[in-house]
C-alpha positions as CSV (number, residue, x, y, z in Angstrom):
1,M,-189.6,240.6,0.4
2,D,-189.5,240.2,4.1
3,D,-193.0,240.9,5.4
4,Q,-192.3,239.2,8.7
5,P,-192.1,241.1,12.0
6,N,-189.2,243.6,11.9
7,L,-186.8,242.9,14.7
8,A,-186.4,246.6,15.7
9,E,-190.1,247.3,15.7
10,N,-191.4,243.9,16.9
11,W,-188.6,242.6,19.1
12,Y,-191.2,241.0,21.3
13,C,-192.1,238.5,18.6
14,Y,-188.5,237.3,18.5
15,A,-188.4,237.3,22.3
16,A,-191.6,235.2,22.4
17,V,-190.1,232.6,20.0
18,F,-186.9,232.5,22.1
19,S,-188.8,232.2,25.4
20,V,-191.3,229.5,24.3
21,T,-188.4,227.5,22.7
22,A,-186.3,227.9,25.9
23,I,-189.2,226.7,28.1
24,V,-189.8,223.6,25.9
25,M,-186.1,222.9,25.8
26,T,-185.8,223.3,29.6
27,A,-188.7,220.9,30.2
28,V,-187.2,218.2,27.9
29,L,-183.8,218.6,29.5
30,W,-185.3,218.4,33.0
31,A,-187.2,215.2,31.9
32,L,-183.9,213.8,30.7
33,G,-182.6,214.3,34.3
34,R,-180.2,217.2,33.6
35,L,-179.2,219.2,36.6
36,W,-180.2,222.9,36.9
37,W,-176.8,224.1,37.8
38,C,-173.3,222.9,38.6
39,K,-173.4,220.0,41.1
40,L,-170.3,221.4,42.9
41,G,-172.4,224.4,44.1
42,D,-170.2,227.1,42.6
43,G,-172.4,230.1,41.9
44,A,-170.2,231.7,39.3
45,I,-172.1,232.7,36.1
46,Y,-168.9,232.2,34.0
47,V,-166.2,229.6,34.2
48,N,-163.0,230.0,32.3
49,Q,-161.9,226.4,32.2
50,A,-162.3,224.4,29.0
51,W,-160.5,221.1,29.8
52,N,-160.4,218.8,32.7
53,S,-162.9,220.7,34.7
54,S,-166.1,219.6,36.3
55,H,-167.3,223.2,35.9
56,T,-167.2,223.3,32.0
57,S,-170.7,223.1,30.6
58,Q,-172.2,223.5,34.1
59,H,-172.5,227.2,34.4
60,F,-174.4,229.8,32.4
61,L,-171.3,230.7,30.3
62,D,-168.0,229.0,29.6
63,P,-165.4,229.1,26.7
64,Y,-167.7,227.0,24.6
65,T,-170.3,229.8,24.6
66,F,-168.3,231.2,21.7
67,T,-169.0,228.0,19.6
68,H,-172.7,228.5,20.2
69,I,-172.4,232.1,19.0
70,L,-171.0,230.5,15.8
71,H,-173.9,228.1,15.7
72,G,-176.1,231.2,15.3
73,V,-173.9,232.6,12.5
74,L,-174.1,229.2,10.7
75,F,-177.8,228.9,11.2
76,F,-178.2,232.4,9.8
77,W,-176.4,231.4,6.7
78,I,-178.2,228.1,6.3
79,A,-181.6,229.6,7.0
80,G,-180.9,232.3,4.5
81,L,-180.2,229.7,1.9
82,L,-183.0,227.2,2.7
83,L,-185.7,229.6,4.0
84,S,-185.1,232.8,1.9
85,K,-188.8,232.9,0.9
86,F,-189.9,233.0,4.6
87,G,-188.1,236.1,5.9
88,T,-185.9,236.7,8.9
89,F,-188.5,236.0,11.6
90,W,-189.0,232.4,10.4
91,Q,-185.3,232.0,9.8
92,F,-184.7,233.1,13.4
93,T,-187.4,230.7,14.6
94,A,-185.8,227.8,12.7
95,A,-182.3,228.7,14.0
96,I,-183.5,228.8,17.7
97,V,-185.5,225.6,17.3
98,A,-182.5,223.9,15.7
99,E,-180.2,225.0,18.5
100,A,-182.7,223.8,21.1
101,G,-182.8,220.5,19.3
102,W,-179.1,220.3,19.4
103,E,-179.0,221.1,23.1
104,V,-181.4,218.2,23.8
105,L,-179.4,215.8,21.4
106,E,-176.1,216.9,22.9
107,N,-177.4,215.8,26.3
108,T,-178.3,212.3,25.4
109,N,-176.1,209.5,26.5
110,F,-175.1,208.7,22.9
111,I,-173.6,212.2,22.2
112,I,-172.1,212.5,25.7
113,E,-170.2,209.2,25.2
114,K,-169.1,210.3,21.7
115,Y,-167.6,213.4,23.2
116,R,-165.9,211.4,25.9
117,E,-164.5,208.8,23.5
118,N,-163.5,211.1,20.6
119,T,-162.4,214.4,22.1
120,A,-160.3,215.6,24.9
121,S,-163.5,216.2,27.0
122,L,-162.9,213.3,29.3
123,D,-164.8,215.0,32.1
124,Y,-167.8,215.8,30.0
125,F,-171.1,214.5,31.5
126,G,-173.5,216.7,29.7
127,D,-174.7,220.3,30.2
128,S,-176.6,221.7,33.0
129,I,-179.9,223.3,32.1
130,A,-178.5,226.7,32.9
131,N,-175.6,226.1,30.4
132,S,-178.0,224.9,27.7
133,F,-180.0,228.1,28.2
134,G,-176.8,230.1,27.9
135,D,-175.9,228.2,24.7
136,L,-179.4,229.0,23.3
137,A,-179.0,232.7,24.1
138,A,-175.5,232.6,22.5
139,C,-176.9,231.1,19.4
140,A,-179.5,233.9,19.2
141,V,-176.8,236.5,19.7
142,G,-174.8,234.9,16.8
143,F,-177.8,234.9,14.5
144,L,-178.4,238.6,15.3
145,V,-174.7,239.5,14.8
146,A,-174.7,237.7,11.4
147,M,-178.0,239.5,10.5
148,K,-176.4,242.8,11.3
149,F,-173.0,242.1,9.7
150,G,-174.2,240.4,6.5
151,M,-172.5,237.5,4.8
152,W,-168.9,238.7,4.3
153,R,-168.4,240.5,7.6
154,S,-170.0,237.6,9.5
155,L,-167.7,235.2,7.6
156,V,-164.7,237.2,8.9
157,F,-166.2,237.3,12.4
158,F,-166.7,233.5,12.2
159,L,-163.0,232.9,11.2
160,V,-161.7,235.3,13.8
161,V,-163.6,233.5,16.6
162,E,-162.5,230.1,15.3
163,I,-158.8,231.2,15.3
164,F,-159.2,232.8,18.7
165,L,-160.7,229.6,20.2
166,L,-158.0,227.4,18.7
167,I,-155.3,229.6,20.3
168,W,-157.1,230.0,23.6
169,I,-158.6,226.6,24.3
170,R,-157.3,224.4,21.5
171,D,-160.8,223.8,20.3
172,S,-163.4,225.5,18.1
173,L,-166.7,224.8,16.5
174,L,-165.2,223.3,13.3
175,L,-162.7,221.2,15.2
176,N,-165.4,220.0,17.6
177,I,-167.5,218.8,14.7
178,L,-164.5,217.1,13.1
179,M,-163.7,215.3,16.3
180,L,-167.2,214.1,16.7
181,V,-167.5,212.8,13.2
182,Y,-163.9,211.8,12.4
183,P,-161.7,211.7,15.5
184,L,-158.0,212.2,15.0
185,D,-155.6,211.0,17.7
186,G,-153.1,213.7,16.9
187,V,-155.7,216.4,17.5
188,K,-156.8,214.8,20.7
189,S,-153.2,214.5,22.0
190,W,-152.6,218.2,21.1
191,Q,-155.8,219.3,22.9
192,M,-154.9,217.2,26.0
193,S,-151.4,218.6,26.2
194,V,-152.7,221.9,27.7
């Protein structure tokens, strides 16, 4: 039984978790020396480039925002399995904290260099704080979409977004994970041939 705050009736509890987590994440990223916004000064909220662009991961939204929506879907599934006794509020909290943790880890020199060495992201130098905030928001959206859709419809949603990203930018969440863990030269060449 889920006796935690109901999202529709107590949205402010979910918003408070998101806000506090975002503030802590922002402080840590700032302490790591991350820039607030794109150093090139472009004020666009969304940038459409995925490869060979100094703007990718520097604006609030970019093509990789979709992978962070999928993070939320995955976290919904994982939290549902591991935290089923705790209800959706605590599952949401765990998902948001996990995403914020990933955003911090993703912006360490170790992971930045892994991306640059193992993927086609040669121009990747980490995320701006605004982009990390956008990624955190996208994860929350993905969690809420999965919560609304349920397991099977969210699985279809996940697969459709993965295929869409592979066609559009030659990358996706699953391919991104593969390339970080087990880089394949053929995939990297395919991605760079855009």
